[in-house]
N, C-alpha and C positions, 0 to 999 in steps of 0.2 A: 477418463485415468488423468491420474493424480503423479508426477513429477516421481515421486517413489517406487513405482510400481513398476512389476515387472515388463507389462504389455506398454507403459512408454517407452521403457531400453531397449524392447523389439523396437518400438516405432522409430526411433532417433536412428537404431542404427544404421536399420532402410532408409530413412532420409542421403545421410548422411554415405553411404553407398554410391544414394541415386545421384546426389550431389556429385558426387566422384564422376561420375561414369560417364555425365551427358556433360556434352561437348558445347552446349549454345546455352551463353547464359538469358537466354529471353522463355528459354525449356528449366531451367533454372527456377526460377524465378515461378514462371505456371508452377511449377511442381510444388512448390514449400506454399503457393497459393493451397492449394486445392489439399497438402494435408495439415493447409489450418485448419478449411474445413470443415476435412473428416477428425481432426482433433476437437472440432467444436460439438460434431456430433456428436461424440462419444457421451455430451453430454446431455444434451438434448435435441433433437437432431429437427425438433421444431418448429427454433428459433433461430437458424442459419438463415428461413423466409428474408424475416426480421433486420439480421445484421445486412446482409443483400441487401433493403430496402435501405437503409441507414444509409451506406458507403452510399448506392447510386443518387439520394438525394441531396448530399453534402456534396459529390463527386462534381452535382450539374448546376446545383446554390452556386460556389465557388467559381466552374468554370465560369459561369455569365458575368459571376463578380470581377472575374479576371481581364475581359471580355473590355466590360465596360468601361469606358470615362465620365461615367455623369454620376457623380454621386452618391445622385436619390436613386436610382437603378438598385447603387451597390449595398445601397446600406438596407433597400427592401428586399437583394434576395439573402441576404448577414440573417435581418430577421427571417424572416423563412427557414433558415437554415435552425437559429435560434432556438426562435417556438420550436421546430419539427420535431428535436433533438431533446427539447428537455419537456416537452407534450409526453413519445414516449416510456424516457425517465420517472415521471410524475405518475405516467398512470402506471405502471408496471409497480414500481417504489412502490407511492407515497400516497396513491387510491384509498386504497383503504387506514391509513391513519390517520390523513388530514377528516376522511368522511368517522372515521368513531372518536375523531377530537372534536367534531362539527355536531355529531348525533347526540351527543354529556351536553348539549347548552338547549338542547332542542325537544331535549325526547319531554319537558317540560311542559310542551305545548303538542306533543303527541303528531309530531314533528319527523324526521331523519329524511336521510339514503342507504340506500340498502348494500349492505357490502359484497361483494365480485370475490371470487374463488381467484383469485390471481397464481398463475408460478411465477416470482420471476427471474425470470432469464439472468444463467451463471453471467457474473462478471459487464454485465447493463451499464454499471456505473464508470466502468474501465474504456466501455465503449464509448461512449456519451463525448466523454474529456475529448475521445485519441481524438473525435471525427470533428469536433466546436473547433478546435484546439486550429487545425488546419485551415478554417473557414475561414477564421478571423485570423491567423496567420497571410490567407491569402488577399482578408480586407487589408490587411496593418500594414499591403506589401511587404511584408520582413521574406515572402518567399513570391519563388514562381509555382504558376500550376502544373501541376503532375501528372503521369495517363493514371487513369480509373487503374489501369492492372500494378500500379506502383501505388499505389492511394490504396488498392483495397488491401494490399499485403502489406502495408505499414497499419493499417482496423487488425486484422485478423492473425498477423505475427503469430504463431502460435506458441512463443514462449513467453508472452506476453498480453495475449490475446483474455485468464481468466481471472488474473490478481494481479495487474502488469508488471513493469513498474509502469506508471503515461508513460509513454515518449513522444520527442521532441519533432514536429515534422518537418522541419528544416534540420536535426540533426539526422533523422535515421535515413530521410529518401536518396537527398543525395551517396547512403553507402548503396543500393543497389542500381545508381546509373555501374554504378563501376559491378568488374565480373564480381561473381562468389567464386571462389573455389577453395577448399580443402584442403589447408597446407599442416602439418602434421604436429605442427608449433601451434599452433590454435586448438589443434584435438587438444591436444597435453596439456595443453594453459585450461580449457576451457569443461574439461570430465572436472579437475582439482576446482575448481572453480563451482563446478555442480555438485561434488563430495562435499565442497568444505558445508553446505549446504543445506546436501541431505547430513551433515552432525545434526543442525543446529535443530534441522527441526526431529526427527526422529531417542536422539539422540538424547536430547537435550527437551525441544519444549512439548513430545508425546509424551514421557516420560512424567514429567514432574504436574500437567494434566491431569494427571491419578492423583498425585493432592487438591491441587485448585480446583478442582468442577468440585468435591465431594464438601469444603469446604463456602466453596457460595450459596451452592447448592440449600445449602442447612444451615448456614451461620450462628445459628442461635444453641443451637447443636457445639460450641467451642469455645475454647476461654480467650482472651484478647492477640495474646501471644500468639496463636493458631491462628487467628484468621489478619493480623500484624504480615506474617509468616507465608498468607495462599495469598493475599496482600502483593509484596515482595513478587512472591513465585508467580505470580500474572504478569508481571513484569518482568519479568523472563523470560517467560511464554509466551506472550503476543510480539516479541525481538524473539528472538529465534524461531517461530512459526512465520512469520511475512513476511522477515533478513533472509528468514535457510528459501521462502521461495522467491525471496528477490533473487537472491547467490544462484538458486539452482537457476530461475528464466535467464541471467549472463553467461550465465554456464553452459547452455544449449548455444544458444546463440555463437555466443566467440567459437564454440568447436564449428563455425557455417561460413566463421572469417565473420559479422557480424557486431556494433560494440550496439547493445545495450544500459546506457550509465545508471553507475550505481545506484543503487534506493535509500540505501541506508549507512552512516557513517560516528560504531561510535556511539550512539545520541544521549546514554546513559552519564557522560564525562563530561554532560553543558552544564553551564554554570550558569544559567537564564535558560528562560524560556523560550525567546529570542529565537539563541541558539539552539536551542533542543530541536528549535521545529525545525534548521538549518540544517540538521541532523538526520531526522527521524524522514519522513517515507517522502522525497526528496522528487521525489516527480509529480506530484499531487500537492506537500507547501508551493512552488514552487509556482504548477498551473496556478495555482488558489494568487499570488502573488501577480502573477501575468498577466491575467486575465479578469481577475472578480479584483486583487488592491489596487491598480489601475486604471479600470472602466472606473469605479469610486473616486475616485480622485489623490488615492493614495496618500501621501507626505502634500502635494500640492497644494493644500485649502487649507493649511494650522494645523496648527497641533489637535487643538480640540476633535477636528475631523478627520484627524489621520487614526487617535484614538480612535474613537468613531469607528471608525473604518475595519481596523483590528480583528473588533470585534466581531462586529455586521458577516464578516473578511469566515472567521473560525467561526460563530453561530454556522455561517452554509455549509461549511468544513465537514463540523460532525451532522448536521440534519441528511450530509449526499452519504454518511456509510450505513445509516439506519433509519425509518419509518420510526425511532423511537421516540419520546423523549428526555431520555438519560444521553442520547446520544448529545441533542441540544443541547442540555445542561451539560455534557463532557464541550463541547467545541463550546459554550457560549463560558466557561472557568475560559477556559485555554484562549479563548476572545480576552477576558477579564486581563487573565495575568501577563500577555502580552500588548499591553498597554496599559499596564502596572510599571513594566516595565521598562518601554519604552514612557515614558512621563520621570520613572526616579534617574532614565542617561540623561535626557533630557536637562534634570533638573540642578540634577545631583552627579555627577561623574563627570557630563563633560565642563560641569566646572573640575572637580577635584578632583581625580582618577585614584582608587584604591588599587594595589598591586599586591600588596602583601599576600603570605598563602593561608593568615590563618581568615581572612574576611574568601579567598579564593575557596576556600575548602568547606566558610561558612556557608556560600554566593553557591560551594552542589549539593551545599545538603536540605540548603532552601529549594530547592529543582527537584531534586534526589527527589523527596517527599512529595511537591506538588504534585509532580507528576503521575505518583503514585496514586495521591488517593483521589485524585482526576479517572485514573483508570478502574472501579471499583464504579464509575457509572459509566463507564467502555462496559466493563461485562455484566457487569449488575442486568436480570432479566427486569425486575421495574424501582420504582423509587421506592417501593414496602423494601427489598434487600437494601438497596440501595445503602437506607439509614440504618437496617438493623446492622451492615458492616460497620460503618462508621461509629452507629455509637457504640461496639463492638473494641471499636478503634480504638477510640479512651474515654472507655470506661475498665481503665486497668485494672487488674484485681476484680472482673466480674466470672463471672461462676461462666463453670464449661469445663469445654475436655480439653487434654491437651495431646496433641496428636503431631510425634517428632517423628515425619519421614523424612529418613536418612538421603534421600537424594534431592530433596528442595535443593541440601545444601552447597554437596559434590558440581549440580549444574545453576544454582550463584556463582560459588566456585567460578569453575570456569567459562563464566560469560563477565565474570572480574576481572579477570586472567587475561581473555579473548581482551577485552577491551586497551588493557594497559600498552600488554603486547601489541597491540592496534598499530596504539598511537605514534611508532616509530615505522608505519609500513604507506608507501601511500599506494600499495595495491593489494591481494586481493595477495594473503602466503600462500608461494610455491615452491617442491625439493623441484631437486637434476633426475626422472626418471630415466636419465643410463647410468647413474650411477647405485649398487648396493647401497647404498642407501636410501636417497629415497623411494627406493621400491619397495623393501622391508620398510619405511613410514608410509608409504601406499598401501601393502598387504594387514599393516594393525592396524588402518586409521580402519580398514574395510572390514575387518574380525570386529573392530571394538564400533560399528554398526550392529551387525549382526550376531553380535552378543546383548549389546542394550537398547537391539529392537524393542520394543513394547508391543505384542501380543496383536494390542486394538487401536491398532495405529488412530489418531485424534483428525479428522476433513480440513484443511488449514480454515486456518481464524478467517481471510480475506474471501474464500467464496463470499460468503451472505450476505458481500456489498459489491 
């Protein structure tokens, strides 16, 4: 059941209606919890038990941590929780990856480990980070222990369950302590945010995928300019695909009077790699900073150690995205980029700040090109494909077919215009549906979705993570 399906719209309409008529808040939360497990069951009911088990283990561990004043006991239960979570993630997501990598060296001695036919549970990476953040926050005494039912709802709340954003327990759980009230203003605002996300996904991302996918499948067939256009197209596709999902999740939650923080903030306007990661997949970059970077020492152990920590964090962030060396290289490149920018800031910009428009423009170009080039590793199925694409990109005049895809230019222009328009907005764009003008805009947008929606919709990119 994906957000852009008729089934989800019917499912969500029933949830809103029941939340409106149920008088007791306790039963409303039970409804949301049951609906969230039902939502996950549509993907694969076999893994519902796994999610329940992870919830039980982490709630029990956090309860023991909360009750104890003995630091050794607290550390023991934290370790049990972290090891259990990472073991689940490691087995389902990385067992075959590490076995295949190890077997490359072991085969020469006639040794090796067997590969297993493992099905990756949908959203397991997001669930793992969610439960870990709760237990760690309890250990750090940043939040108090909550009821099992509220914690369960934090973990499986259906708008963010499959592909985030990763919720902060200290921001989301207090909302569950208040009454869930369905208000007209929230529904109107939430539905507009949801529609905004649908436009990103089905009008832009899905249409441009019809150009990007064939080029990445056989880059040797196309000339340098077409490959560059495909790489730029993928930058647009992954942004609109993932931020579109986040917008639909945020809009769904807002309809119910619950707040999910924004996950993207016009990332392609960034002037450096550090700024890019403050704007891109904000919930993940925040999680990595608060729970991994700070745990490694952050910037408290000298500049060299700080640069190493940044590289390690992003390398692991790349591995989090998938069991592939391509993701590891993508994360490593961004880690090096962060370290280089931080060093440049420490030794150059701190002494002499440069604020000219020419400098800012050049900074934007360098950052955007760096991000697009690294997307090659993220998108490509193998190192061989990545190398072929990069060779095509930087071998101007190389032979191949030139393919001009008209919707590429339209989608690129829409994203650029939206980025610059968004510079003046603190929240999502909204129209007054009580006016004729507002209703006309909504009608026009819905008509545009129906007209430009491709017949074959692509799956959300981040469902695989």
